[in-house]
N, C-alpha and C positions, 0 to 999 in steps of 0.2 A: 535591096533587103537591108533592114536595120541590123547593125551588129550590136549585140547586147554586151554590157560590161559585167563580167562575173564578180567583180569586186563590190558591186552595189547590192548584192543579195545577201540577206542575213538569216533567212528562215528556209530550212529544207523540209518540204512536205513529201514524205516518202510514201508512195502508193504502188506497191509492187504489181498488183493485178490491173488489167486494163479497165475493168469496171470501177475500181477504186480511183484510178487516175481520171476517168471521165467525170466522176462525182467531184473530185478536187477542182478540175478545170471549170466546172459549172459554178463552183462556189467563189471563184475569184471575182473581186470587184472589177478588175480590169485585166485583160490579157495583154502582155507586152509583145507586140508584133516584132518579129526579128529572130535572129539566131545567135548562139554563142560561138565565138571562134573555136576551132578545133585543131588539134595538132596530133602528132604521132602518139599513140597510146590512148587517145580519147575515144572510148567505145560507146558512149551513151549520148543520146540527144535529149536535152532537158527543155521542158516548157517553163515559161516564166510569167509572172503577173503580180498583181497587188491585192492585198487584203487588209483593210483597215490601216493603210499606210505602210504596212510591212512589204518589202520586196521579197517575194516568195518564189522559189523554184520548185517545180513538181517533177519528181523523179520516179520513173517506173521501169520495170524490166523490159528488155527487148521482146518483141513478138516471138512466141514460140519457145522462149527460154523456160526451162524448168524452174519452178519456184521452190524456195526452201532457204535455210539459213545460209548456205554457201553462196547462192546467187545473190541474196540480200546483202551479204558481207561485201561482195565485189561491187555492187551498186553503191553502197555507202562509202567505200574507199574512194571511188571516182568522185562522188559528190564532195567529200571532204577535201580532196586534192584540188578540185576544179574551182571551188568557191572559198577563197581564203578568209572571208569575213563572216563566216557562219556564226550565228549567235546560239541557235538551238534548232532542234529538229522535232518533227512530229511524224510518227509512224501511224498512218491512218488507213483503216480498211476493215476487212471482215474477219470473223473468228468464230470458233465453236463456243457456245455458251454451256456452262456446266451447272444446271440447276441442282439443288439439293433440298427436296421437299421434306426430308426427315429431320433436318436440324431445326433448332428453335432460336430465332424465328426462321421460317422457311426461306430458302434462297430461291425464290420463284422467278428465275431468269427466263425470259421469253424471246422469241425471234423478233428482231428489230430493236431490242434493248441495246444500250450502249455500255461497253465495258471499258473501264479506265484503270490502267495498271498503277496501283499504289501499294506500298508496303503496309502490312497489318501485323501487329504483334511482332513475332520473331521472323515472319516471312518477308522475303524481299518482294519488291513490286513486280519483278520479272524473274521467273524460275526457268532456267535452262535445264529442263528435266531429263535430257539425254546427254548432258555434259557432266561427266564425273568419272568415277572409277569403281571397278568391281572388286569387292573384298571378300575373303573367305568367311569372315565373321559376320559382317553386317550386310553382305550383298552389295547392291549398287548404292553408291553414295554420291550426292552432288558435291562438286568442288566448293568448299567454303559455304555449303548450304545455299548455293545460288548467288552468293554475293560477289562472285568473280566478275559479274557484269557491272558496268558503270551505272550510276544512278542518274535519273532524269535531272535536267538543269533546274536549279532552284526557282527561277522565275516562272518556269512552266508549272512546277508543283504548286507555286503560290497562286497562279491563275486558276488551276484546278481546284485548289482549296477554296477560293472565292466562290466558284460555282457550286461546290459541294455544300457550302453553308446553306443553300436554299433547298436541300433535299427535304422532303420528297417532291418538291416543286422545281427541282433543278432542270427538268426537261423544258420548262417554260423559257429558259435562257437560250436554248438553241433551236427549238421547234420552228420559230419564224424563219430561220435560215433554210431549214428543210423545205418549208412551204414554197420558197422561191425557186427550188429546182425540181420538185417532185414530178412535174409534168414535162421536164426537159427530156429530150430523147438521147438514148445511147444506142449502141450497135444493135440491140435486140429488143428495145422497148423503152419504158420510162422508169422513173424511180418511185412509182406509186406503191403504197403499202398493199401487199397481197391480201391482207385482212386476217383478223384473229381466227376465223374459222379454218384457215389453212395452216394454223400453227398447231402441230401435233407432236406431243412428247411421249415417248415410249420408255417405260422403266423395265429393267432386266433384273430378274432375281438370280440367286446363286446358281440355279440350275440352268440358266441361260434362257429361261422363258421370258418373253416380253409381253407387256400389256400397255394399252393406250391409257394415259392418265386423263381423267376429266378435271379440267381446271375452270374455275369461274371466270367468265368474261370480264375483262377490265373495263371500267367506265371510259368513255371516249376521252375525257380530260386527264385520265391517268394511263392512256394507251402506252406511252413509252416511259421506261425507267432507266436510271443510270446506276450501275453497280461499280463499286470501288474495291479493289483488292488485287491479289497476286494473279498474274496471267502466266500460263505456262507456254514455253516456246521450244519447239523441237523440229527435227529435220523431216519427220515422217508425218504424212497425212493421217489424222485420227478418224477411223470409221469403226471403232470397236467400243461398244457401250461399257463392257466390263473393265477394259483397260482404262477407259476415260474415268470411270468412277474411282478406280484405284488411285490415279494421279490426283484427282480432285480431293479425295479424302486424305491422302498422304501429305499434300503440300497446301491444302486449303485454297485450291485454285478456283477462280470464277470463269476462266475461259482458256482455250488453247489456240495457238496460232503458230506460224512457221517461219517468221522472218526476224523477229525482234532480237533473238539471241545472236544472229549474225551481224546485226547493225549496232547494237548497244555500245560496244567497246570502241567503235569507230566514230559514231555520232550518238551522244547520250540523248535519245529521243523520248518524248512522251508517247506512250502507247495508247491509242484510242481505237477501239474496235466495235463494230456493229455485229450483233449476233445473227448469223445466217444459217446456222444448223446447230445440232446438239452433239456433234462428234460421234455419230453412230452410223449404222448401216443405212439409215434413211436420208443421209446427207445428199443434197442436190443444190442446184444453182438458182432455184426460183427466188429465194430470199436475198440473194447477193446484192442486187441493185438497191433495194430499200435499206438494207443494213449498211451498205457503203455510204449511202447518202446521209443516214443518221449519224454515222461516225464523222463524216466530213462536216456536218452541221455543228457537232460538239467541238471539233477542232477549230472551226471559225470562231466559236464563242470564246475559246481560249485566246486567240489572237486579238479579239476585241478587248479582252481584259488587259493585254500587255501593250503599253505604249511603244510605238515603233522606234527602233534604233537607227539613226541616220548615219550613213557612212559618207564622209567627205570625199567627193570625187577628186581624183588626182588630175587636175587640169594642167596642161602643159604650161610651164612658167614662161610667159611672154612679157617682156618689159617693153612698154610703149616708149618709143623714142620721143624726143622733144618735138620733132616734126609731126609725129602722129598726134601728139597731144594738141599741138597748135591747130592742126587740121580739124580735129573733133571740136575744138573750142570755136572755130569759125563756123562750123556746121551747126552747132547747138543754138536753137532758139528756145527749146524747152527740153526738160528731161522727163520722159513719160513715167518714170518711176516716181518722181516728185508729184506729177499730176495725179497719179493713182492714189498716193497717200493723201493728197489734198481732198480729192473727191470722197474718199472713205471718211475723212474727218468731217467735211461739211455736210455729208449726207447721213451723219449719225453713226457711222461705223457699220461694218458688215457682220450681221448675225449669221454665223456659219450655217446653222440648221435651217435658216430661211432661204438659203440659196442652193443647198445641196441637191435639191430635186433635179436641177438641170444636169448634174453629173451622172445621174442614173437614167436620164431620158433616152429613149430608144434612138432618136435622131442624133443626139450628141455622141452616144456610144458608137453608132455606125460611122459618124464622121471621124471619130478618134481611132477606131480599130480597123476600118476597112481602107485599104490602099486606094480604091477607086473613088472614094468619097473625099473630095478635096476642098469643098466650100460649104459652109453652113451659114445661112442668113437667119439671124434671130430678129424677129420684128414684133412690134407691139405699140400700144398707145402710150402717150406721155405718162410718166410717173409709175409705170408698171414694174420698174426695177431692172430694166435691160442692162444698164451700166453695172449694177451690182452683180448681176448674173455673170457678166463678162469678167469682172474682177474675181469672182469665185473660180471661173474657168482658168484665168491666168494663174491664180494661186495653185490650182490643181496641176496645171501643166508644168509650172516651175518645180513643184514638189515631186513630180513624177518623171522628170527628165532623167531617164534611166540609162542614158548613153551620153558619152562626152562628145558625140558627133551629132547631137540634136540641139537646135537653137530655137529661141523664142524671142519675138519682138512684138511690141504692141503700141497703140496710140489711141488717145481719147480726144475725139473732135469736140469742140465747144464753140457754138456759133457766136457767143458773146465775147470771145477772145481772139484777136486777129492772128496771134501766133498758133492758133489751134483750129482755124476754120477754113483752111485751103488745102487743095490737093498737094501742093508743094510742101506745105507744113507737115502733112502726114508722112510724105516720103522722107523729109529731113528727120523727123522723129524716129521713124523706123530704122533708117540707116544709122543714126546716132546711137541708138540703143544697141544695135548689133555690133557697132564698132567698139563701144565701151565694154560690153559684156564679153565679147569674143574677139580679142585683139588680133588674132590671125586674119580676120576678115577685113581689117583696115587697109590692107594692101590694095584691095579693089577700089577703095575710095581714093587712095593716094595716086593711083594711075592717072586719074583725071585732075585731082587737086594740084599735083606738082606742076602741071602745065598751065592751069587756069587760075590757081589761087582761090581766094574767097569769092571771086566772081562766078565760080562754078555754081554757087548757091543762090545767085541773084539773077534778076532779069527774066525776060520772056522764055528763055530756054532752060531755066533751072529745073522745071519738072522733067524735061526729057533727059537732062544730064543725070539727075538723081535716079530716075527710073532705070537707066542703064546700070548705074552703080548698084542699086538694090538687086536687080536681076543677076548681076555678076556675083554678088554676095550669096544669094540663095542657090546659085548653081555651083558654088565652090565644091571642088572635087572631094574635099574631106567630109562634107556633110551628107548624112543619110536621111535626115528629116529636119524640116523647118516649120515652125508654127508662127503665123502672123495673125494678130487680133486687132481689129479696128472697130472702135465703138462710135455710135452716133453718126453714121454716114450722112444722115439728113441735115446735120449741122455743119457739113463741109460746104461752105457757101461759094467758094471759088473753084471752078474747074472740076466739079463733081463728076460730070460725064467722062472726063478724061481719066480720072482716078478709077471709075468703075470699069472702063475699057481696059485699063492696065491690069486690074484684078482678074477680069474674065480671061484675058489673054494668058496670064501666068497660071491660072487654074488649069488650063489645058496644056500649056507648054512645059510646066514644071511639075512632074508627078510626085516629087518628094516634098513639095510645099503644100501645107494645109492652111486654109484661110477660115477665120470666123469673123463675120461682120455683123453689126446690129444697126437698126434704124427704126424709125416709125414706119408704119405700113403704107409706103408710098408707091404708087403705080409706076412712076418713072424709074425708080430704083429697081423694081422688080423686072421691068422690061429690059433694062440695060444689063442686069445680071444674067439674063437669058436662062432662067431655070427651065429644066426639061426633065424627062423621065429616065435619063441615062444613069442616075445614081451618083453622078460626079458632083452635082450641085444640089444641096438640100436646103429646105427652109423650115424654120420652127416658129409657128405663129402662136404668140402668147394667148391670143383670144381663144384658140383651140385647146389651150392648156389652162383654162380658167380655174379649174379645181386646184391644180398644183400651185398656181400663182396665189389664189386666195388662201390656201393653206400656208404658203410662205409668208404672206402678209400677216396672217393671224399669229404665226410664230414670232414675227417681229413685234407685233403688238403685245403679245404675252411678255416678251422680254422687256419692252419699254415700260409696261405697267409696273413691273417689279422695280424699275429704276426711278419711277416718277416720285419726285421729292415729297409732294404732299401725302403720298401713301406709304412712305417709309415707316417701318415699325416704330411705334412710340412706346409709351409705358404699357405694362402688361394688361391693364384694364381696358386698353383700346385695341388690343391685338385682334379680337374677333370682329370688331367694327371695321377696322382697316382691311382685314381680309375680305369681308363682305363687300366693302366699297371697291376694292380691287377687282373682284369678280364682276361687279356691276359696270365698272368702267370698261373692263375687257369685253363684256358682252355687247355694250353699245358700240364700241369701236369696231368689233367684228361685223356688226350689222351695217354700219355706215361706210366702211372703208372701200367697198366695191372692188377689192383686190388691187388697191392703189397704194404703193409704198409711200409716195410723196405726200399724199393726203394724210396718211397716218403720222408721218414725221412732222408735218406742219402742225397738226392738231396737238401732238405731244409738246411741241415747242410752246404752244399757247397755254397748255395746261400746267406747265411747270411752276408757274407763279400763282396759280389759283388756290384759294382756300379749300381745305378738304370738304367743308360743308357746302361749297358751291360747285364742286366738280360736276355732279350730275346735271345741275341746272345749266351750266355753261355748255356741256356736251350736247344737251338737247337743242341748243340754239345753233349749233354748228351744222351747216348743210353737208350733204354727202358727196356732192360732185366737186371736182377739182376747180373748175371755173367758178362755181358758186362759192367755194371757199375763198378764192381770190377776191370775189366781189365783197365778201364779208370783211376780209382784211383791209380792202380799200375803204370801206365804210368806216372802219375803226380809225383809220388814218385821218379821214375827214373830221372826226370828232376830236382829234388830238390837238392840243395847244400849239404844237409845232408842225402842223400839217403842211405849211408852206415850205418849211425846211425839208420835210420828208419828200415832197414833190420834186424839189430841186435835186435831192440826192438820187432819187429813183430815175429821173430823166437823165442825169449825168451817167449813172451806172448803165443805163440802157443803150447809150449811143457811143460810149468810149470803146476803144479797141483792145483793151486789156483791163484786168482788175486794177483799181486805183488804190494807192496807199492813202491812209487818212490824211497825210500832209498834202497830197495831190488833190484829193477830193475836196478838201477844205477850200482850196483855191478855185477849182473848176466848177464847183457848185455855187461860188460867190458867197461863201459863208465865213471868210477869214476875218471879217470885222464883226459879224454878229455872233459867231460861235468861236471864240478865241482858243478855248481849251480842247485838246483832242479827246480828253475823257468825256466831255460833254457831247462832242461830235459822235463818238462811239455810242453813247446812250441814244442819241437821235437815230442813228443807223439801226439800233436794235428796236426802235419804235416803229420801224417801217414795215410792220405787219409780217415779219419773217420772210419778206421778199429778198432780203439781203442777208448775207452771212459775213462774219469777220473772222479772218484767220491770219495770224502773224501781222496784224496791222493792215492787211489788204481786204478790200471789200469785193464780194462776189455776188452776182445774181445766183440764187440757189438752184435754178434749173432753167433750161432753155424755154420751157413752157411759160416761165415768168416773163421773159423777154417778149415772147409772142403775145402774152396778155397785155403787157404794158404798151406794146406797139399796136395792138388791136383794140380790144374792147375798152381798155382804159386810156386810150390815146388822147381822147378829148380832155381828160384830166391832167395827164402827165405832159402832153404836148399840145396845149391849147392853141398855140400859133404854128404848129407843125414841127416835125423833127428838125427841119433845117434851121429853125430859130434857135434850138438848143445847140446845134453844131456851131452856129454863129456866136452864141454866148460863150461857149468853151474856147473857140478860136480867139475871141476878143480878150477873155480873161487870161488866156495863155500868153498873148503878146504883152499884156500889162505886167504879168508876173515876171516874165523873162526880162522885160525892160528894166525892172527894178532889181533883178538878181544878177544878170550876166555882167561879167567884167573880165578884163585881161588877167590871165594867170590866177584864175579864181581859186585854185588849190594851193597857191603860194609855193610853187615848185622852185627849188633852188636852181635847177638846171632845166631849161625848157626843151632841150634836145633829147631827153631820155625816152626810152621805149615805153609805150603805153602799158605794156605788161609789167613794168617796174613801178608804175604809179600806184601809191597807196591812197585809198579813199579816206579822207579825214573822218574822225569819229562823228563829228557833227557836220554832215555833208551839206554844203550850201546849195548843191544841185538837187537834193532829194525832193523838195517841193515842186520843182519844175522839170524833172526828168521826163515825165509823160508829155508835158507841153513841148519840150525841145524836139521830141520825136514826132509828135502827131499834130502839131498846130496846123500844118499845111493840109493834112487830111480833113480836118474839120472845116478849114476855110474852103476847101474844094467842095465838100458836101453842102456847105452853106450856100454856095453859088450855084449848085446844081439840084438842090432839093426843092420840096414843095412848101410854100408858105401860105398862111391865111391872106386874104385880100388886104387886110390892114398892114401886114408886114411887107407885102409887095409894094404898096404905096410908100412905105417908109424907106424901103431899099432904093426906090427910084429917086427919092429926095437925097438920100445919102450919096447915090452915084453922082448926081449933078454937083453936090457939094464936095465930091472927090475925097471923102473921108474913109471910104471903105472899098477901094479898088486898088489895082496894081499900078495905076498911073502915077505920075509925079504928084506928090503931095498926099497920096493915099496912105493909110496907116501901115499897110504892108511895106510900101516903098520906104516910109520913114524908118520902120524897124530895121529893114535890111541895110539901109544906108548907114545906120548908127551901130548896129549890133551884129552884122553879118559874121565878122571874124570871131567875135565872142561866142556866137551861136555855134560856129564850126568847132571852136575849141571845146565847148561843152559837149557837143556830139562825140568828139574824139575821146573825151574823158569817160563818157558813159558807154563807149564802144557802139556808137550809133551812126557812124559816118555813112554806112550804106543806106540807112533810112534818109539821111540828109541829101544824098545824091538823088534818091527817088523823089524827095520833096521838091528839089529844084526843078526836076523834070515836070512834076505836076504843076508847079507855078507857071512854067513856060507854056503848058497846054492851055492855061487860062488867059494868057495874053491875047488880046485882040489886035490885029494889024490895022 
């Protein structure tokens, strides 16, 4: 069971009655599973959760306890003592309404209306009507006319004031919240409105005779009203119409309740009450559920108006030792936090409202809130926004880590980047992030690292070593919950079955660990995840949630249309025209997007430089399917002046093992003599039909579906002689560039024996253009010798073989390079911290040798 941290909770929702507490719990956006630590003198069990980002505790009286100001005061004292960072409180529940049809205008309070305690004129917002003194001259007098009670926190009164500005339409602010819970069940029914026919008000004259008042039925759109004014609070239950009227007329009260006077001086609460009776002999409990739900809905509207206050968690101060830092540095191939930022940037940013639907989805809530649900697989077609959904989930989990003993790690697979497309890479990223974020867990990594060193992360056994480390971290005795998120399993190209087996095993073996994974809808992944009806493993198919996905995409489109440069507001005379054109663009985009985020993002990228007068014409020519859009982009490249340069850039980006810097791309695409200026090269990259994105000087394929398209439908254009030919070209250009660049002591170090950690990279790094080549030239040579060529290239390779220009034998270009530059190559690898890749490269070369 998770132990909750009392210091993280800032809002107290006091609901003394059981039905009031049930309404409150239904209103929570999220229930926090777990319990608070208890010690001597702690007599109350509190419920916890979240509402609009606020960490909220729900406090109610113990079953069977008499309610009243005394009991409420004891409850409030415990709350104040137990939660040190309380910001404000809300007292939310039911009360007696005090209509006054004789005043002008009439105070026509009805059952189900909401009462909000606010001062009016000389009256306080809360009147403790039985707290005072009896005098011979004036009879009973309130102490300080009721002002002995503390006032509601300013921020709460400000939020109430914001809602009150909409009166008589203020009910529209909170009725949607009521609608979400009205059919929810409580111990004796639901929260449905009993109906206006059941609302009966009796008036009593001076003689004690009562009569039923005929009141006009309210229209449905005015069914509920909110009344603001003083509320009376006393110890005794009011069931006397004459006494009720006396209090109403004496103090100008709109309602009566029994707890606020006991709470106010301990926690200055906002008093929100739903009218469940009229404080007379006809009082019963029929209206309590509806009234409690209406009050809870208004209280939620208040929290929506107030930005949440975040309390910094007091993490144990753990200083990483130099050995810990060195261990993590050797482990790191990527930082998933940086990958997340890059993905958000290259995909156009995350529009919060376009991804929030996943957070309210039944399957996600079940996964998050139920202990038995440990795996959620989100699956869908390319471009449907799976990655951005997972980013929204990660942000939510990070924001709502309400316990210092809850951890989160995540990883984004990318098939086009070698450091991100293997099972071992996934484990390295997950372990690294856990070690960096939660230093106490590094000890599990150090157990293996101290004996094996950096070799722990390399070789055939790296996956097994790291899986043991990750399992030990997730089973650390100090943890009560761990969340692991892995995006794009279908892009894990090496050892995916092994990774899936690891996930399935730990889903069953580690009850405190919850997994979320995403992928395309692939049968082999589904089979290996072994989904069943046990409730332990869930799947969320985006195709079955097409309406939510389409709505999310439309939200994204609406936001992007407002940012589209050609449609930015011009002079006043064009405002109407531009607004109309925005609506037209929005409508066409909605119709053509087919619920595909990627399609919308690519189209907006094309529209950003189109003239306003041509927007609709261009939009009409853009096809709706993603593949068809790629076809159009490729056709536009064919028409471009520099189409051959674009083809070279695309082919290089499609086969390289990581994103290339412009300096590296210039060499590997063979453009260093034709396109000498990097600014020109970047312009050509941007002319590649939005297939490529540039961030911080590095070039990325914008999506895995682009690599699939270039290697599939467009392969005859991008790889006319086969992929192996491009690998061979990159290998050859790499050797040429390294032969011209590498030399002894290339950094000009004064002392050659210094530690690599002390070496400072020169401002103008001579290795920058050949870093990729130093690490990966052997990989490309290997692929060139094992790939498929066209018949013409095969004949050419045979000729080269006999001329001994292209093999590992004596006189071949590889042999000549190693003979002259082997030590310089090793030096370069050590300077760029790539010696482990060098060792693997030598092993790969040996595998190509023929005896």
